[in-house]
Backbone bond lengths (Angstrom), bond angles and torsions (degrees), N, CA, C in turn:
res aa  C-N    CA-C-N  psi(-1)  N-CA   C-N-CA  omega(-1)  CA-C   N-CA-C  phi
1 X - - - 1.464 - - 1.511 110.42 -
2 X 1.319 119.82 -41.92 1.436 122.62 -178.16 1.544 111.30 -61.85
3 X 1.320 116.09 -39.98 1.437 119.11 -178.91 1.551 111.00 -63.84
4 X 1.277 114.63 -45.43 1.500 120.67 179.10 1.520 108.87 -61.79
5 X 1.295 118.81 -45.61 1.445 120.74 179.50 1.511 112.26 -63.32
6 X 1.289 116.13 -39.26 1.521 120.70 177.69 1.529 109.55 -63.65
7 X 1.326 118.22 -43.01 1.414 122.28 179.52 1.534 112.11 -62.68
8 X 1.312 115.21 -29.71 1.467 121.77 176.92 1.537 110.49 -83.62
9 X 1.312 117.54 0.11 1.472 125.39 -178.76 1.516 110.96 66.78
10 X 1.285 116.96 26.15 1.469 120.85 174.12 1.531 106.47 -98.14
11 X 1.313 114.13 70.86 1.460 123.07 -167.21 1.533 113.25 -68.39
12 X 1.295 118.01 -38.40 1.471 121.21 179.99 1.559 109.38 -65.30
13 X 1.295 114.92 -43.23 1.474 119.24 176.86 1.521 110.11 -65.94
14 X 1.302 117.57 -37.10 1.472 120.93 178.58 1.538 110.78 -62.04
15 X 1.358 115.56 -42.21 1.463 119.72 177.50 1.508 111.55 -62.51
16 X 1.294 118.57 -40.60 1.472 120.50 177.96 1.503 109.69 -63.72
17 X 1.325 118.86 -42.04 1.462 120.37 -179.41 1.539 111.61 -66.72
18 X 1.350 116.24 -41.29 1.476 116.61 -177.77 1.533 109.46 -71.63
19 X 1.306 118.73 -31.05 1.493 120.00 174.92 1.518 109.83 -62.44
20 X 1.297 119.23 -40.90 1.440 122.33 176.97 1.492 111.50 -60.27
21 X 1.340 114.82 -44.39 1.458 121.02 179.19 1.510 111.30 -62.81
22 X 1.339 116.05 -40.86 1.466 119.29 -178.60 1.539 111.63 -69.98
23 X 1.305 117.02 -27.78 1.485 119.00 175.42 1.523 109.61 -65.38
24 X 1.310 115.82 -34.75 1.474 119.66 179.61 1.522 112.09 -78.30
25 X 1.332 117.51 -38.46 1.425 122.16 -177.85 1.545 110.21 -136.68
26 X 1.276 117.84 77.53 1.467 122.22 -175.58 1.511 113.77 -65.75
27 X 1.289 119.41 -16.62 1.487 120.26 -176.86 1.527 110.73 -103.41
28 X 1.299 117.67 20.78 1.486 121.04 179.51 1.507 110.08 -87.22
29 X 1.297 116.95 109.50 1.497 120.61 176.31 1.530 111.19 -60.19
30 X 1.290 117.49 -33.36 1.494 119.35 -178.41 1.546 108.43 -65.42
31 X 1.285 117.93 -43.19 1.467 120.63 179.22 1.523 109.62 -64.00
32 X 1.323 118.04 -42.56 1.471 119.49 179.11 1.530 109.81 -65.88
33 X 1.334 119.56 -37.77 1.442 120.63 173.81 1.514 113.70 -61.51
34 X 1.305 114.56 -40.12 1.505 118.34 176.32 1.519 110.67 -59.95
35 X 1.322 116.17 -45.96 1.434 119.81 179.97 1.543 111.50 -64.19
36 X 1.336 115.28 -36.66 1.470 119.81 175.92 1.513 111.41 -58.89
37 X 1.334 115.69 -48.06 1.461 120.15 -178.22 1.522 112.89 -63.81
38 X 1.351 116.96 -36.66 1.459 119.20 176.44 1.507 110.04 -62.31
39 X 1.295 116.56 -45.76 1.463 120.18 -179.73 1.526 110.74 -66.21
40 X 1.306 119.95 -34.11 1.503 121.06 176.77 1.511 109.38 -61.94
41 X 1.359 116.22 -45.67 1.464 118.44 -179.12 1.548 110.26 -61.16
42 X 1.286 118.51 -35.51 1.454 125.21 178.48 1.527 112.02 -74.81
43 X 1.340 117.76 -13.81 1.466 120.07 -174.42 1.474 113.75 76.81
44 X 1.286 117.21 20.40 1.470 123.01 179.96 1.518 108.41 -94.75
45 X 1.327 115.76 76.94 1.441 123.93 -171.57 1.496 114.77 -63.63
46 X 1.342 117.13 -43.24 1.458 120.04 -179.31 1.494 111.36 -67.26
47 X 1.358 117.69 -38.17 1.450 119.94 174.51 1.507 113.25 -64.45
48 X 1.320 115.77 -38.14 1.447 120.41 176.29 1.516 111.77 -62.91
49 X 1.370 115.91 -41.90 1.463 119.61 176.67 1.514 111.47 -60.92
50 X 1.326 115.10 -41.60 1.463 119.16 179.97 1.543 110.99 -58.74
51 X 1.322 115.15 -41.49 1.434 119.61 -178.99 1.547 110.76 -68.71
52 X 1.316 117.17 -37.15 1.438 121.08 177.18 1.544 110.43 -63.02
53 X 1.319 118.81 -34.53 1.431 119.43 176.01 1.525 111.06 -62.16
54 X 1.324 116.05 -35.50 1.459 120.29 177.65 1.556 110.38 -70.49
55 X 1.350 115.50 -37.99 1.431 118.69 176.50 1.501 109.34 -57.05
56 X 1.360 117.65 -44.45 1.503 120.73 -178.90 1.522 112.64 -72.91
57 X 1.338 117.92 -23.75 1.457 118.14 172.62 1.493 109.66 -68.16
58 X 1.290 116.61 -39.63 1.476 121.30 -178.66 1.533 112.25 -75.95
59 X 1.330 115.59 -33.24 1.461 120.08 -175.13 1.554 107.86 -145.94
60 X 1.342 115.01 82.50 1.463 120.20 -178.43 1.531 115.76 -55.94
61 X 1.326 116.94 -22.08 1.455 120.99 -178.40 1.521 113.75 -87.50
62 X 1.289 118.88 4.99 1.514 121.50 -178.73 1.520 109.30 -75.76
63 X 1.328 115.65 97.85 1.431 123.48 -177.29 1.543 111.88 -67.54
64 X 1.329 116.68 -33.84 1.483 120.89 177.30 1.508 111.60 -62.20
65 X 1.334 114.42 -43.50 1.479 118.32 179.22 1.516 110.61 -65.41
66 X 1.308 116.68 -41.41 1.469 121.09 177.52 1.497 112.79 -57.14
67 X 1.343 116.25 -48.55 1.461 123.27 -176.96 1.546 109.83 -66.65
68 X 1.357 116.29 -45.11 1.479 117.49 178.65 1.489 112.95 -64.32
69 X 1.335 116.96 -37.30 1.467 120.29 -179.55 1.536 110.11 -63.39
70 X 1.312 116.02 -38.54 1.497 121.27 177.29 1.522 109.19 -61.16
71 X 1.360 115.98 -45.57 1.422 120.85 -177.68 1.520 111.18 -65.16
72 X 1.306 117.23 -41.18 1.478 120.67 -179.77 1.529 113.76 -66.64
73 X 1.294 115.03 -27.48 1.509 118.95 179.11 1.479 108.71 -87.90
């Protein structure tokens, strides 16, 4: 749901949807990536970096998250 809402540029609704999903599965790197992307579109770089840290906690081998986190910092 969050992905569809984000594609429709309904970003605040997308954030609400992804927060609900994260409450159910807080260790899902896919959900953390989704939240990262929403924050990127909003230009909320520090929030996006925070989410990438969670991606890496869930999946330390995610090279894309590592590289993007370096760029955001």
